[in-house]
C-alpha positions in Angstrom: -23.0 -3.1 -1.4 -21.3 -1.1 -0.3 -17.4 -0.6 -0.5 -15.0 -2.9 2.3 -12.8 -0.6 4.3 -9.7 -2.3 3.9 -6.5 -1.8 6.0 -2.8 -3.5 7.4 -2.2 -4.2 11.0 0.6 -6.2 12.5 0.5 -8.9 14.1 3.5 -10.6 15.2 6.0 -9.6 17.7 8.3 -7.3 16.4 11.5 -9.2 16.2 9.7 -11.7 13.4 6.7 -8.7 11.3 4.0 -9.9 9.8 1.5 -8.1 8.4 -2.8 -9.2 7.1 -5.5 -7.2 6.0 -8.3 -6.5 8.0 -11.3 -4.3 7.0 -14.6 -2.3 8.8 -15.9 -5.2 10.6 -13.0 -6.8 12.0 -13.1 -10.4 9.3 -9.3 -10.8 8.1 -8.9 -11.5 5.3 -7.4 -15.1 4.6 -5.0 -15.4 1.0 -5.3 -19.2 0.3 -8.6 -19.6 0.5 -9.8 -15.9 -1.2 -12.7 -14.9 1.1 -13.6 -13.3 4.2 -13.1 -14.5 7.7 -13.8 -13.5 11.7 -11.2 -15.7 12.7 -7.8 -14.2 13.1 -5.6 -17.6 13.3 -6.9 -17.9 9.1 -5.8 -14.4 8.7 -3.4 -13.9 5.4 -0.2 -13.3 6.7 2.7 -11.4 5.6 5.8 -10.8 5.7 6.5 -8.5 3.2 4.9 -4.9 2.7 5.1 -4.7 -0.7 3.4 -8.1 -0.6 -0.1 -6.5 1.7 0.2 -3.4 -0.8 -0.5 -5.6 -3.6 -2.9 -7.4 -2.3 -4.8 -4.8 -0.7 -4.2 -2.8 -3.8 -6.1 -6.0 -5.3 -9.0 -5.7 -2.7 -9.5 -2.2 -3.2 -10.3 -2.1 -7.2 -12.4 -5.4 -7.1 -14.6 -4.5 -5.3 -15.3 -0.8 -7.2 -16.6 -1.1 -10.6 -15.8 1.2 -13.0 -12.6 1.8 -15.8 -9.6 2.2 -13.8 -7.6 5.5 -14.8 -4.0 5.7 -13.8 -2.4 9.6 -13.8 1.1 9.9 -12.8 2.2 13.2 -9.9 6.0 13.5 -10.2 7.5 13.6 -6.7 11.0 14.5 -5.6 12.5 13.1 -3.6 16.3 15.2 -3.2 19.4 13.6 -0.8 21.9 15.9 0.5 25.5 13.4 2.1 28.6 12.7 2.0 29.0 10.3 -0.6 26.6 9.7 -3.4 24.3 7.0 -3.1 22.8 5.3 -6.3 19.0 5.1 -7.0 18.7 1.4 -6.3 19.3 2.1 -2.7 17.4 5.3 -2.3 14.4 2.1 -3.6 14.5 0.5 -1.2 15.0 2.5 1.4 12.2 4.4 0.7 10.2 1.8 0.5 11.1 2.0 4.1 10.9 4.7 5.2 8.4 6.3 3.1 4.5 5.5 3.8 1.5 8.0 1.9 -2.0 9.4 2.6 -5.4 10.3 1.9 -6.6 12.5 4.3 -10.0 10.7 5.0 -12.5 14.1 5.7 -12.3 14.7 1.6 -14.5 12.5 0.7 -13.5 9.1 -1.7 -12.3 11.2 -4.3 -13.3 13.0 -7.1 -17.3 11.9 -8.1 -16.8 9.7 -5.5 -14.6 7.6 -7.2 -11.8 6.2 -4.9 -8.9 7.0 -4.7 -5.4 5.1 -4.6 -1.5 6.4 -3.7 1.6 3.8 -4.4 5.0 4.9 -5.2 6.6 3.0 -8.0 10.3 2.6 -6.8 11.5 0.1 -8.8 10.8 3.5 -11.8 12.9 5.4 -9.3 16.2 7.0 -11.5 18.8 9.9 -11.2 17.7 13.1 -12.9 20.3 16.4 -14.3 17.9 19.1 -13.2 18.8 21.0 -9.9 
């Protein structure tokens, strides 16, 4: 069976924005029953982007056989302002402002592997380097 292409979609009015997960055949992930459904009203709703991202990652990882490897790539974030900010404030802002994506035309990954990227904001720390 070919892996499902899954994505996060928004639903609800802007003042009460929610997220759900949909596959490439317009099936919705029912978080309560841990099943896929064609009925949008049965879709699991997530209020927090972090929660939906964790579930999305779980769905992607569990459908591909093999060994999960982890590589760490440093990302440098520079901030210049009138006053210093805390790493916690920056991590909170980055969590809502940054989206990482991979360019689809380049394929799924080396050797047909599925490649996923995410930022681990709780591990954000200030660097002494300039």
